[in-house]
N, C-alpha and C positions, 0 to 999 in steps of 0.2 A: 939795222928795223932801218926798212925804207919811214924812209918820212911824208910828210903830206902838209900844205901849206894851211893857211886859210880859205881860200878860198875854195882848193878841192877837198877838207874839213866840212867848207858848208853845206858844198852837195853833194857827199855823202852822205851826206844825215837828210837832206833830201828822198836821196834815193832808196834813203833806212824807209820813208814814210812812204813808197810811191811802189817802190820792187817787190812785182809778187811774191819773190822771192828771191832770197839775201842770198842766193848759192847764183843767183844773175850778177849779179856786183859786177864790177869786172875791177876789185882795187887792186891793191900791196895785199897778197896772203893770207898774216895774220890779222886784218878784218874781212879775209871772206868767211862765212860759216853758211851749213849744210841744210836743210831744210832743218826742216823742227818735225816730232815726227806723224804728230794733227797737220801740219802744212805737204805729208806726205800723200799722206791720208786722203786729201782735198785731194790730187793735182796735179798734173805733170809740174814739172817747171818751166817758164812762160814769159811772154813779152809783156808788158804792160797790155801793152797793147790787143792784146787777143792766150785769154787766158783759157783751157784745155780741158777737163774734166775726167780726168782717168775712168771713168766706170761708162761712160755712153761717148764720149770726145766728144756732147757738145763745148762749145766755143764761146766767152763774156768777155763782157764789156773793164771791168774789174774782177778788183777781189771782194767787194760785199756780194754786185751775184751769185758767185762764184762759191761763196757762203752759202748765201742762197740756197741755190740751187742743192746743194747739195743736201742742209740739211732736212727740206721737204723733200728732193726724190730717195736719198740715204746713195748716192750715186760713190760707195768710197771702196768699189772691189765686196769682191761674195757679195753674198745678200748684202739687196739695196730692202734702207730701213726707209718712207718715204711717211707722213704726217700729213693730212689731213683737217680742216677742222665742217664740220658739215653742219646751215638747219633742220634740220627735220620737221616736217611738216605729219598731222600720225592723230587719229582721231580712235576711239575705243565702247567698249561694255564696260565699265565697270565694274561687273556680278560678280567675274569668282576674286575680282586682285581686293589685297591689299590698299589699296590709295593708289596711286598711282607716279613715286617718287617713289627709286633705289633705296633699298636698304641692304640690311649687313646678307653679300651674298651667301653666307653658310644663311641665313632666313627664308632664300629666294624660295624651297624646296616646300618646306610648311608654311608661307609669307609670302605666298606669288602676289612681284610688282606689276605695271602700266612698265618702265623703263626698264626690270629688269624681259620684261619678252621684249622689247623693242632690244635691246642692246643683246642678248640671245641670236634673233635672226637676223640684226646687222651684221655681227663677225660670221653667225653659219656661211649669207651673201656673200660676202667677202673670198670666205675657204671657199667659197665653191669658183672663184674669177679663178684663170687658166698664171701657173706663175704664182701663187699667192702664199708660203709656206705662212705664215704666220698674223693670228690680225689683235687684234687688243681693241675693244670699245668701252667710251666712258665718258661722263654726261658730263659739261663745262657748267650751264646754265641752262633754266628753264624757264620760261614764261607764265607756266601756272599749276597746281598740284592739288590734287582733288583728294580726297578723304575715300573707305571703305563700297562699294558699292556704288558709285558713282559713275557717270558719263561724261565723255567727250567729245564736241560734234567738231571741234578742229583744238588742239595742242600745237604749240613749240620745241624742240628740246634742239640745247645745242653742241652738238656732239664732237669726243676730239677720237680720230682714226685714225691707229701706226697699225701699218702693217712691211708686211717684210717678204721678200715676196727672190729668185731667184733669175730672175734677166723685169726687164723692161718690160712694165703689163703696160696698157693702152688702154687711157680714161673712157666704161660705160658712157655709154647717155645715158637720159632720161628715164626711157620706157625701156629700154634694158633689164635698168637698177630696181625699177620701180619694179613689175616683175622678177624680179630673182629677185625682190624683197621678199614680198608678196609666199609666193611662195613659201620660203624660211617663218613669217610671222602666227603663228596662232588664230584661226575665224575672225576673232572678238576683236584686233587688235588690227586697222586699219594703215599702211602710207601712203600717201598722196605726195610729197613733192618734197627734195632737199635744197638744199643751197650750197655752196660750197664760199664757208669765211673765211674771208680775209684778212680783217681787222684784227688781230693782236686782244683788244680791243672789246670784246663789242661782248657783251652777253648781254642773254633772249630775257630775261627779267625787265631789265631798266629797256630795254630796244623796244619791246612793247607800250602802246601807243591805248590798248581800249581791252577789257575784260569785259566778260558777261558773262554771268551764271542763271542761270534760267533753274526756280523751284520748281517744281509738279508734289503738291498735296494734300488729300483724298479730302475730298469735302466733307464723309460721312464725319470725319475726327476733328470737326466742325460745330457738328451736332450741338444743339443742349439734350440735354438728358427722352427728355420729352418727344423733343421731334424725327429720334432715334426708329420708332416700330413704323413714324407717319410714310418715312424716307429711305429707310429698308431696299424694301421691294428697290427699288426706278434709280437708286444714285448709287457712281461710285467711293 
C-alpha cells in the first residue's frame, strides 16, 4: 500500500472538505471513493471552481449553491420537482363559507372554507401551466382567520407550492398568474397579488403589523321594546 506523509495527509483532509466530489481527488487508489448516490443525483463531478447540474447544465461556484438549486428546482434527472413559498393577498365574500381556515379535506364538500377554495384554485392554475404534471399546495401560515359568514376585504396567507414538471418551466409574470388564478377561483374569492417568500423563517401571522375588523350591527337590535313600533318603518 502507498503511504502518505503528514503534509499529504493534511492536504488530503482539506480536499475532503472542499472537493465537490471525492472521485475528483487525485490520491492513492485506496483513498479514492466514488460519488455517493446522492451526489450522482445532484450533478456530475466537476472542479471546485465550477459545478454543473446534470438536469439543466447550469454551473455553480459551490456545492451549497448547487444543492440549493437542486432542492428548489428539482433538477435531478427525469421529472423536476420544485418548491416555492408565496405570500398571497386575497379577499372574499364569506356568506357561503364555514370560516376561512382550511379544515380536514374530507370535510370540505360538506363545510367549504375560503382556504379550501383558494388551494383548489392555485392547484388548478399550476396544473394549467405547460409542462407541470403534478402540483401540491399547502398552508404554511396565515395572517388572520374569520368565522362562518364573515367577509374579508384583504387577507394574507403563506403557501407552499410543490410542482413536478417534465422539463424546464418558465416563470409566469404576475399579471398572467392572476388572470389564470381568477379563472380557477369561485366568484366570491378574489386573489389580489402574490409575493415570492425566500426567508425560511417567514410567518404571516407574526409578520402582520396591523389587523382591522369592522363590525356592522343592525340598529334595530339595540331598540328597547317600546321603540320597536316607532322605528320599524324606516330603520335597518
